[in-house]
LOTORKOL-503903 format. One record per residue: x, y, z of N, C-alpha, C in turn; residue in three letters. Coordinates in Angstrom, 1 decimal. Example, Ala and Ser with C-alpha at 12.3 -4.5 7.8 and 13.67 -1.06 7.14 Angstrom:
# residues 2
{nc1: 13.2	nc2: -5.7	nc3: 7.8	cac1: 12.3	cac2: -4.5	cac3: 7.8	cc1: 13.2	cc2: -3.3	cc3: 7.8	aa: ala}
{nc1: 12.8	nc2: -2.2	nc3: 7.1	cac1: 13.7	cac2: -1.1	cac3: 7.1	cc1: 12.9	cc2: 0.0	cc3: 7.9	aa: ser}
This chain:
# residues 110
{nc1: 0.8	nc2: -1.2	nc3: 0.0	cac1: 0.0	cac2: 0.0	cac3: 0.0	cc1: 0.9	cc2: 1.3	cc3: 0.0	aa: met}
{nc1: 2.0	nc2: 1.2	nc3: 0.7	cac1: 2.8	cac2: 2.4	cac3: 0.8	cc1: 3.4	cc2: 2.7	cc3: -0.6	aa: tyr}
{nc1: 3.8	nc2: 1.7	nc3: -1.4	cac1: 4.4	cac2: 2.0	cac3: -2.7	cc1: 3.4	cc2: 2.4	cc3: -3.7	aa: ala}
{nc1: 2.2	nc2: 2.0	nc3: -3.7	cac1: 1.3	cac2: 2.2	cac3: -4.8	cc1: 0.2	cc2: 3.2	cc3: -4.5	aa: val}
{nc1: 0.0	nc2: 3.7	nc3: -3.3	cac1: -1.1	cac2: 4.6	cac3: -3.0	cc1: -0.6	cc2: 6.1	cc3: -3.3	aa: ser}
{nc1: -1.6	nc2: 6.8	nc3: -3.8	cac1: -1.4	cac2: 8.3	cac3: -4.0	cc1: -1.9	cc2: 9.1	cc3: -2.9	aa: asp}
{nc1: -2.8	nc2: 8.5	nc3: -2.0	cac1: -3.4	cac2: 9.3	cac3: -0.9	cc1: -2.4	cc2: 9.4	cc3: 0.2	aa: asp}
{nc1: -2.2	nc2: 10.6	nc3: 0.7	cac1: -1.3	cac2: 10.8	cac3: 1.8	cc1: -1.7	cc2: 10.1	cc3: 3.1	aa: glu}
{nc1: -3.0	nc2: 10.1	nc3: 3.4	cac1: -3.5	cac2: 9.4	cac3: 4.6	cc1: -3.2	cc2: 7.9	cc3: 4.6	aa: phe}
{nc1: -3.4	nc2: 7.3	nc3: 3.4	cac1: -3.2	cac2: 5.9	cac3: 3.3	cc1: -1.7	cc2: 5.6	cc3: 3.3	aa: thr}
{nc1: -0.9	nc2: 6.4	nc3: 2.7	cac1: 0.6	cac2: 6.2	cac3: 2.7	cc1: 1.1	cc2: 6.4	cc3: 4.2	aa: arg}
{nc1: 0.6	nc2: 7.3	nc3: 4.9	cac1: 1.1	cac2: 7.5	cac3: 6.3	cc1: 0.7	cc2: 6.3	cc3: 7.2	aa: glu}
{nc1: -0.5	nc2: 5.8	nc3: 7.1	cac1: -0.9	cac2: 4.6	cac3: 7.8	cc1: 0.0	cc2: 3.4	cc3: 7.4	aa: asn}
{nc1: 0.2	nc2: 3.2	nc3: 6.1	cac1: 0.9	cac2: 2.1	cac3: 5.6	cc1: 2.4	cc2: 2.2	cc3: 6.0	aa: ala}
{nc1: 2.9	nc2: 3.4	nc3: 6.1	cac1: 4.3	cac2: 3.6	cac3: 6.5	cc1: 4.5	cc2: 3.1	cc3: 7.9	aa: arg}
{nc1: 3.5	nc2: 3.5	nc3: 8.8	cac1: 3.6	cac2: 3.1	cac3: 10.2	cc1: 3.5	cc2: 1.6	cc3: 10.3	aa: his}
{nc1: 2.6	nc2: 1.0	nc3: 9.6	cac1: 2.5	cac2: -0.5	cac3: 9.6	cc1: 3.8	cc2: -1.2	cc3: 9.1	aa: ala}
{nc1: 4.3	nc2: -0.7	nc3: 8.0	cac1: 5.5	cac2: -1.2	cac3: 7.4	cc1: 6.7	cc2: -1.1	cc3: 8.4	aa: leu}
{nc1: 6.8	nc2: 0.0	nc3: 9.1	cac1: 7.8	cac2: 0.2	cac3: 10.1	cc1: 7.7	cc2: -0.8	cc3: 11.2	aa: asn}
{nc1: 6.5	nc2: -1.1	nc3: 11.6	cac1: 6.3	cac2: -2.1	cac3: 12.7	cc1: 6.7	cc2: -3.5	cc3: 12.2	aa: trp}
{nc1: 6.3	nc2: -3.9	nc3: 11.0	cac1: 6.7	cac2: -5.2	cac3: 10.5	cc1: 8.2	cc2: -5.3	cc3: 10.3	aa: his}
{nc1: 8.8	nc2: -4.3	nc3: 9.8	cac1: 10.3	cac2: -4.3	cac3: 9.7	cc1: 10.9	cc2: -4.5	cc3: 11.0	aa: val}
{nc1: 10.4	nc2: -3.8	nc3: 12.0	cac1: 11.0	cac2: -3.9	cac3: 13.4	cc1: 10.8	cc2: -5.3	cc3: 13.9	aa: thr}
{nc1: 9.7	nc2: -6.0	nc3: 13.7	cac1: 9.4	cac2: -7.3	cac3: 14.2	cc1: 10.4	cc2: -8.3	cc3: 13.4	aa: val}
{nc1: 10.5	nc2: -8.1	nc3: 12.1	cac1: 11.4	cac2: -9.0	cac3: 11.4	cc1: 12.9	cc2: -8.9	cc3: 11.9	aa: val}
{nc1: 13.3	nc2: -7.7	nc3: 12.1	cac1: 14.6	cac2: -7.4	cac3: 12.7	cc1: 14.8	cc2: -8.1	cc3: 14.0	aa: ala}
{nc1: 13.7	nc2: -8.0	nc3: 14.9	cac1: 13.8	cac2: -8.7	cac3: 16.2	cc1: 13.9	cc2: -10.2	cc3: 16.0	aa: leu}
{nc1: 13.1	nc2: -10.8	nc3: 15.1	cac1: 13.2	cac2: -12.2	cac3: 14.8	cc1: 14.6	cc2: -12.6	cc3: 14.4	aa: val}
{nc1: 15.2	nc2: -11.9	nc3: 13.5	cac1: 16.6	cac2: -12.2	cac3: 13.0	cc1: 17.6	cc2: -12.1	cc3: 14.2	aa: ile}
{nc1: 17.4	nc2: -11.0	nc3: 15.0	cac1: 18.3	cac2: -10.9	cac3: 16.1	cc1: 18.1	cc2: -12.1	cc3: 17.1	aa: leu}
{nc1: 16.9	nc2: -12.5	nc3: 17.4	cac1: 16.6	cac2: -13.6	cac3: 18.3	cc1: 17.2	cc2: -14.9	cc3: 17.7	aa: thr}
{nc1: 17.0	nc2: -15.2	nc3: 16.5	cac1: 17.5	cac2: -16.4	cac3: 15.9	cc1: 19.0	cc2: -16.4	cc3: 16.0	aa: ala}
{nc1: 19.6	nc2: -15.3	nc3: 15.7	cac1: 21.1	cac2: -15.3	cac3: 15.7	cc1: 21.7	cc2: -15.5	cc3: 17.1	aa: thr}
{nc1: 21.1	nc2: -14.8	nc3: 18.1	cac1: 21.6	cac2: -15.0	cac3: 19.4	cc1: 21.3	cc2: -16.4	cc3: 20.0	aa: thr}
{nc1: 20.2	nc2: -17.0	nc3: 19.7	cac1: 19.9	cac2: -18.3	cac3: 20.2	cc1: 20.8	cc2: -19.3	cc3: 19.5	aa: val}
{nc1: 21.1	nc2: -19.2	nc3: 18.2	cac1: 22.0	cac2: -20.1	cac3: 17.5	cc1: 23.4	cc2: -20.0	cc3: 18.0	aa: leu}
{nc1: 23.8	nc2: -18.7	nc3: 18.3	cac1: 25.2	cac2: -18.6	cac3: 18.8	cc1: 25.3	cc2: -19.1	cc3: 20.2	aa: leu}
{nc1: 24.2	nc2: -19.0	nc3: 21.0	cac1: 24.3	cac2: -19.5	cac3: 22.3	cc1: 24.1	cc2: -21.0	cc3: 22.5	aa: gly}
{nc1: 23.6	nc2: -21.6	nc3: 21.4	cac1: 23.4	cac2: -23.1	cac3: 21.5	cc1: 24.7	cc2: -23.8	cc3: 21.6	aa: ala}
{nc1: 24.8	nc2: -24.7	nc3: 22.6	cac1: 26.1	cac2: -25.4	cac3: 22.8	cc1: 26.0	cc2: -26.9	cc3: 22.3	aa: asp}
{nc1: 24.8	nc2: -27.3	nc3: 22.1	cac1: 24.6	cac2: -28.7	cac3: 21.5	cc1: 23.2	cc2: -28.7	cc3: 20.8	aa: glu}
{nc1: 23.2	nc2: -29.6	nc3: 19.9	cac1: 22.0	cac2: -29.8	cac3: 19.1	cc1: 21.7	cc2: -31.3	cc3: 18.9	aa: ile}
{nc1: 20.4	nc2: -31.6	nc3: 18.9	cac1: 20.1	cac2: -33.0	cac3: 18.8	cc1: 19.8	cc2: -33.4	cc3: 17.3	aa: thr}
{nc1: 20.6	nc2: -34.3	nc3: 16.8	cac1: 20.4	cac2: -34.7	cac3: 15.4	cc1: 20.2	cc2: -36.2	cc3: 15.4	aa: val}
{nc1: 19.0	nc2: -36.7	nc3: 14.9	cac1: 18.7	cac2: -38.1	cac3: 14.9	cc1: 18.7	cc2: -38.7	cc3: 16.2	aa: gly}
{nc1: 18.4	nc2: -38.0	nc3: 17.3	cac1: 18.3	cac2: -38.6	cac3: 18.6	cc1: 19.6	cc2: -38.5	cc3: 19.4	aa: gly}
{nc1: 20.7	nc2: -38.1	nc3: 18.8	cac1: 22.0	cac2: -38.0	cac3: 19.4	cc1: 22.4	cc2: -36.6	cc3: 19.6	aa: ala}
{nc1: 22.9	nc2: -36.3	nc3: 20.8	cac1: 23.4	cac2: -34.9	cac3: 21.0	cc1: 24.7	cc2: -34.7	cc3: 20.3	aa: ala}
{nc1: 24.8	nc2: -33.5	nc3: 19.6	cac1: 26.1	cac2: -33.2	cac3: 18.9	cc1: 26.5	cc2: -31.8	cc3: 19.4	aa: thr}
{nc1: 27.8	nc2: -31.7	nc3: 19.7	cac1: 28.3	cac2: -30.4	cac3: 20.2	cc1: 28.3	cc2: -29.4	cc3: 19.1	aa: glu}
{nc1: 27.8	nc2: -28.2	nc3: 19.4	cac1: 27.7	cac2: -27.1	cac3: 18.4	cc1: 28.1	cc2: -25.8	cc3: 19.1	aa: leu}
{nc1: 29.3	nc2: -25.7	nc3: 19.6	cac1: 29.7	cac2: -24.5	cac3: 20.3	cc1: 30.6	cc2: -23.7	cc3: 19.4	aa: ser}
{nc1: 30.0	nc2: -22.5	nc3: 19.0	cac1: 30.8	cac2: -21.6	cac3: 18.2	cc1: 31.5	cc2: -20.6	cc3: 19.1	aa: leu}
{nc1: 31.1	nc2: -20.5	nc3: 20.3	cac1: 31.7	cac2: -19.5	cac3: 21.3	cc1: 32.2	cc2: -20.2	cc3: 22.5	aa: leu}
{nc1: 33.1	nc2: -19.6	nc3: 23.2	cac1: 33.6	cac2: -20.2	cac3: 24.5	cc1: 32.5	cc2: -20.3	cc3: 25.5	aa: pro}
{nc1: 32.7	nc2: -21.2	nc3: 26.5	cac1: 31.6	cac2: -21.6	cac3: 27.4	cc1: 30.9	cc2: -20.5	cc3: 28.1	aa: ser}
{nc1: 31.6	nc2: -19.5	nc3: 28.8	cac1: 30.8	cac2: -18.5	cac3: 29.5	cc1: 30.1	cc2: -17.6	cc3: 28.5	aa: pro}
{nc1: 30.7	nc2: -17.3	nc3: 27.4	cac1: 30.0	cac2: -16.4	cac3: 26.4	cc1: 28.8	cc2: -17.0	cc3: 25.8	aa: val}
{nc1: 28.8	nc2: -18.3	nc3: 25.5	cac1: 27.6	cac2: -19.0	cac3: 24.9	cc1: 26.5	cc2: -19.0	cc3: 25.9	aa: asp}
{nc1: 26.8	nc2: -19.0	nc3: 27.2	cac1: 25.7	cac2: -19.0	cac3: 28.2	cc1: 25.0	cc2: -17.6	cc3: 28.2	aa: thr}
{nc1: 25.9	nc2: -16.6	nc3: 28.1	cac1: 25.3	cac2: -15.2	cac3: 28.0	cc1: 24.4	cc2: -15.1	cc3: 26.8	aa: val}
{nc1: 24.9	nc2: -15.6	nc3: 25.7	cac1: 24.1	cac2: -15.5	cac3: 24.4	cc1: 22.8	cc2: -16.3	cc3: 24.6	aa: phe}
{nc1: 22.8	nc2: -17.4	nc3: 25.3	cac1: 21.6	cac2: -18.2	cac3: 25.5	cc1: 20.6	cc2: -17.4	cc3: 26.3	aa: thr}
{nc1: 21.1	nc2: -16.8	nc3: 27.4	cac1: 20.1	cac2: -16.0	cac3: 28.2	cc1: 19.6	cc2: -14.8	cc3: 27.5	aa: val}
{nc1: 20.4	nc2: -14.1	nc3: 26.8	cac1: 20.0	cac2: -13.0	cac3: 26.0	cc1: 19.0	cc2: -13.4	cc3: 24.9	aa: val}
{nc1: 19.4	nc2: -14.6	nc3: 24.2	cac1: 18.5	cac2: -15.1	cac3: 23.2	cc1: 17.1	cc2: -15.5	cc3: 23.7	aa: gly}
{nc1: 17.1	nc2: -16.1	nc3: 24.9	cac1: 15.8	cac2: -16.4	cac3: 25.5	cc1: 15.0	cc2: -15.2	cc3: 25.9	aa: leu}
{nc1: 15.6	nc2: -14.2	nc3: 26.4	cac1: 14.9	cac2: -12.9	cac3: 26.6	cc1: 14.4	cc2: -12.3	cc3: 25.3	aa: leu}
{nc1: 15.2	nc2: -12.3	nc3: 24.3	cac1: 14.8	cac2: -11.8	cac3: 23.0	cc1: 13.7	cc2: -12.7	cc3: 22.4	aa: ala}
{nc1: 13.7	nc2: -14.0	nc3: 22.7	cac1: 12.6	cac2: -14.8	cac3: 22.2	cc1: 11.3	cc2: -14.4	cc3: 22.9	aa: leu}
{nc1: 11.4	nc2: -14.1	nc3: 24.2	cac1: 10.2	cac2: -13.6	cac3: 24.9	cc1: 9.7	cc2: -12.3	cc3: 24.3	aa: leu}
{nc1: 10.6	nc2: -11.4	nc3: 24.0	cac1: 10.2	cac2: -10.1	cac3: 23.4	cc1: 9.6	cc2: -10.3	cc3: 22.0	aa: ala}
{nc1: 10.2	nc2: -11.3	nc3: 21.3	cac1: 9.6	cac2: -11.6	cac3: 19.9	cc1: 8.2	cc2: -12.2	cc3: 20.0	aa: thr}
{nc1: 8.0	nc2: -13.0	nc3: 21.0	cac1: 6.6	cac2: -13.6	cac3: 21.2	cc1: 5.6	cc2: -12.5	cc3: 21.5	aa: met}
{nc1: 6.0	nc2: -11.5	nc3: 22.4	cac1: 5.2	cac2: -10.4	cac3: 22.8	cc1: 4.9	cc2: -9.5	cc3: 21.5	aa: val}
{nc1: 5.9	nc2: -9.3	nc3: 20.7	cac1: 5.8	cac2: -8.5	cac3: 19.5	cc1: 4.9	cc2: -9.1	cc3: 18.5	aa: ala}
{nc1: 4.9	nc2: -10.4	nc3: 18.4	cac1: 4.0	cac2: -11.1	cac3: 17.5	cc1: 2.6	cc2: -11.0	cc3: 17.9	aa: val}
{nc1: 2.3	nc2: -11.2	nc3: 19.2	cac1: 1.0	cac2: -11.1	cac3: 19.7	cc1: 0.5	cc2: -9.6	cc3: 19.6	aa: phe}
{nc1: 1.4	nc2: -8.7	nc3: 19.9	cac1: 1.1	cac2: -7.3	cac3: 19.8	cc1: 0.7	cc2: -6.9	cc3: 18.3	aa: ala}
{nc1: 1.3	nc2: -7.6	nc3: 17.4	cac1: 1.0	cac2: -7.3	cac3: 16.0	cc1: -0.5	cc2: -7.4	cc3: 15.7	aa: thr}
{nc1: -1.1	nc2: -8.4	nc3: 16.2	cac1: -2.6	cac2: -8.6	cac3: 16.0	cc1: -3.4	cc2: -7.5	cc3: 16.7	aa: phe}
{nc1: -3.0	nc2: -7.1	nc3: 17.9	cac1: -3.7	cac2: -6.0	cac3: 18.7	cc1: -3.5	cc2: -4.7	cc3: 18.0	aa: ala}
{nc1: -2.2	nc2: -4.5	nc3: 17.5	cac1: -1.9	cac2: -3.2	cac3: 16.8	cc1: -2.7	cc2: -3.1	cc3: 15.5	aa: tyr}
{nc1: -2.9	nc2: -4.2	nc3: 14.8	cac1: -3.7	cac2: -4.2	cac3: 13.6	cc1: -5.1	cc2: -3.7	cc3: 13.8	aa: ala}
{nc1: -5.7	nc2: -4.2	nc3: 14.9	cac1: -7.1	cac2: -3.8	cac3: 15.2	cc1: -7.1	cc2: -2.4	cc3: 15.6	aa: val}
{nc1: -6.2	nc2: -1.9	nc3: 16.4	cac1: -6.2	cac2: -0.5	cac3: 16.9	cc1: -6.0	cc2: 0.4	cc3: 15.7	aa: val}
{nc1: -5.0	nc2: 0.1	nc3: 14.8	cac1: -4.7	cac2: 0.9	cac3: 13.7	cc1: -5.9	cc2: 0.9	cc3: 12.7	aa: ala}
{nc1: -6.6	nc2: -0.2	nc3: 12.5	cac1: -7.7	cac2: -0.2	cac3: 11.6	cc1: -8.8	cc2: 0.7	cc3: 12.2	aa: thr}
{nc1: -9.1	nc2: 0.6	nc3: 13.5	cac1: -10.1	cac2: 1.4	cac3: 14.1	cc1: -9.8	cc2: 2.9	cc3: 14.0	aa: leu}
{nc1: -8.5	nc2: 3.2	nc3: 14.2	cac1: -8.1	cac2: 4.6	cac3: 14.1	cc1: -8.2	cc2: 5.1	cc3: 12.7	aa: arg}
{nc1: -7.8	nc2: 4.3	nc3: 11.7	cac1: -7.9	cac2: 4.7	cac3: 10.3	cc1: -9.4	cc2: 4.9	cc3: 9.9	aa: ala}
{nc1: -10.3	nc2: 4.0	nc3: 10.4	cac1: -11.7	cac2: 4.2	cac3: 10.1	cc1: -12.2	cc2: 5.5	cc3: 10.6	aa: ile}
{nc1: -11.7	nc2: 5.9	nc3: 11.8	cac1: -12.2	cac2: 7.1	cac3: 12.4	cc1: -11.5	cc2: 8.4	cc3: 11.8	aa: ser}
{nc1: -10.5	nc2: 8.1	nc3: 10.9	cac1: -9.9	cac2: 9.2	cac3: 10.2	cc1: -8.6	cc2: 9.8	cc3: 10.8	aa: gly}
{nc1: -8.0	nc2: 9.0	nc3: 11.7	cac1: -6.7	cac2: 9.5	cac3: 12.3	cc1: -5.6	cc2: 8.5	cc3: 12.0	aa: ser}
{nc1: -4.4	nc2: 9.0	nc3: 12.1	cac1: -3.2	cac2: 8.2	cac3: 11.9	cc1: -2.7	cc2: 7.7	cc3: 13.2	aa: val}
{nc1: -2.3	nc2: 6.5	nc3: 13.3	cac1: -1.8	cac2: 5.9	cac3: 14.6	cc1: -0.4	cc2: 5.4	cc3: 14.4	aa: trp}
{nc1: 0.5	nc2: 5.8	nc3: 15.2	cac1: 1.9	cac2: 5.4	cac3: 15.1	cc1: 2.0	cc2: 4.2	cc3: 16.1	aa: arg}
{nc1: 2.6	nc2: 3.1	nc3: 15.6	cac1: 2.7	cac2: 1.9	cac3: 16.3	cc1: 3.8	cc2: 2.1	cc3: 17.4	aa: tyr}
{nc1: 3.4	nc2: 1.8	nc3: 18.7	cac1: 4.4	cac2: 2.0	cac3: 19.8	cc1: 5.6	cc2: 1.0	cc3: 19.6	aa: pro}
{nc1: 6.8	nc2: 1.5	nc3: 19.8	cac1: 7.9	cac2: 0.6	cac3: 19.7	cc1: 8.5	cc2: 0.4	cc3: 18.3	aa: gly}
{nc1: 7.8	nc2: 0.9	nc3: 17.3	cac1: 8.3	cac2: 0.7	cac3: 15.9	cc1: 9.4	cc2: 1.7	cc3: 15.6	aa: ala}
{nc1: 10.5	nc2: 1.2	nc3: 15.0	cac1: 11.6	cac2: 2.0	cac3: 14.5	cc1: 11.2	cc2: 2.6	cc3: 13.2	aa: ile}
{nc1: 11.5	nc2: 3.9	nc3: 13.0	cac1: 11.1	cac2: 4.5	cac3: 11.7	cc1: 12.1	cc2: 4.3	cc3: 10.6	aa: asp}
{nc1: 12.1	nc2: 3.1	nc3: 10.1	cac1: 13.0	cac2: 2.7	cac3: 9.1	cc1: 12.6	cc2: 3.3	cc3: 7.7	aa: val}
{nc1: 11.4	nc2: 3.3	nc3: 7.4	cac1: 10.9	cac2: 3.8	cac3: 6.1	cc1: 11.1	cc2: 5.3	cc3: 6.0	aa: val}
{nc1: 10.9	nc2: 6.0	nc3: 7.1	cac1: 11.1	cac2: 7.4	cac3: 7.1	cc1: 12.6	cc2: 7.8	cc3: 6.9	aa: gly}
{nc1: 13.5	nc2: 7.0	nc3: 7.4	cac1: 14.9	cac2: 7.2	cac3: 7.3	cc1: 15.5	cc2: 6.9	cc3: 6.0	aa: arg}
{nc1: 15.0	nc2: 5.8	nc3: 5.4	cac1: 15.7	cac2: 5.3	cac3: 4.2	cc1: 14.9	cc2: 5.6	cc3: 2.9	aa: phe}
{nc1: 13.6	nc2: 5.8	nc3: 2.9	cac1: 12.8	cac2: 6.1	cac3: 1.7	cc1: 12.3	cc2: 7.5	cc3: 1.6	aa: leu}
């Protein structure tokens, strides 16, 4: 909608939604990276295989940070549904709603 719309109101709402979704995708990538770097073993075919890319104390820190990021990602995914409802209701009433916590990526780069 952001790329094809000529209406400024529609573009503004689409920009805020796009910013939110880019933020969530970045959070998912960050979470996956930290969890994978923090993993010290993986189960393949029922057998545990060592998969330590980092030294022992550092991989523990990455695991804890990854689990906290995973929690934040789950909250963000659930918030996406609530934000969609709120943004839709605000758009129907004629006002623009900025998603809380969204990084303004589109405004900076486009």
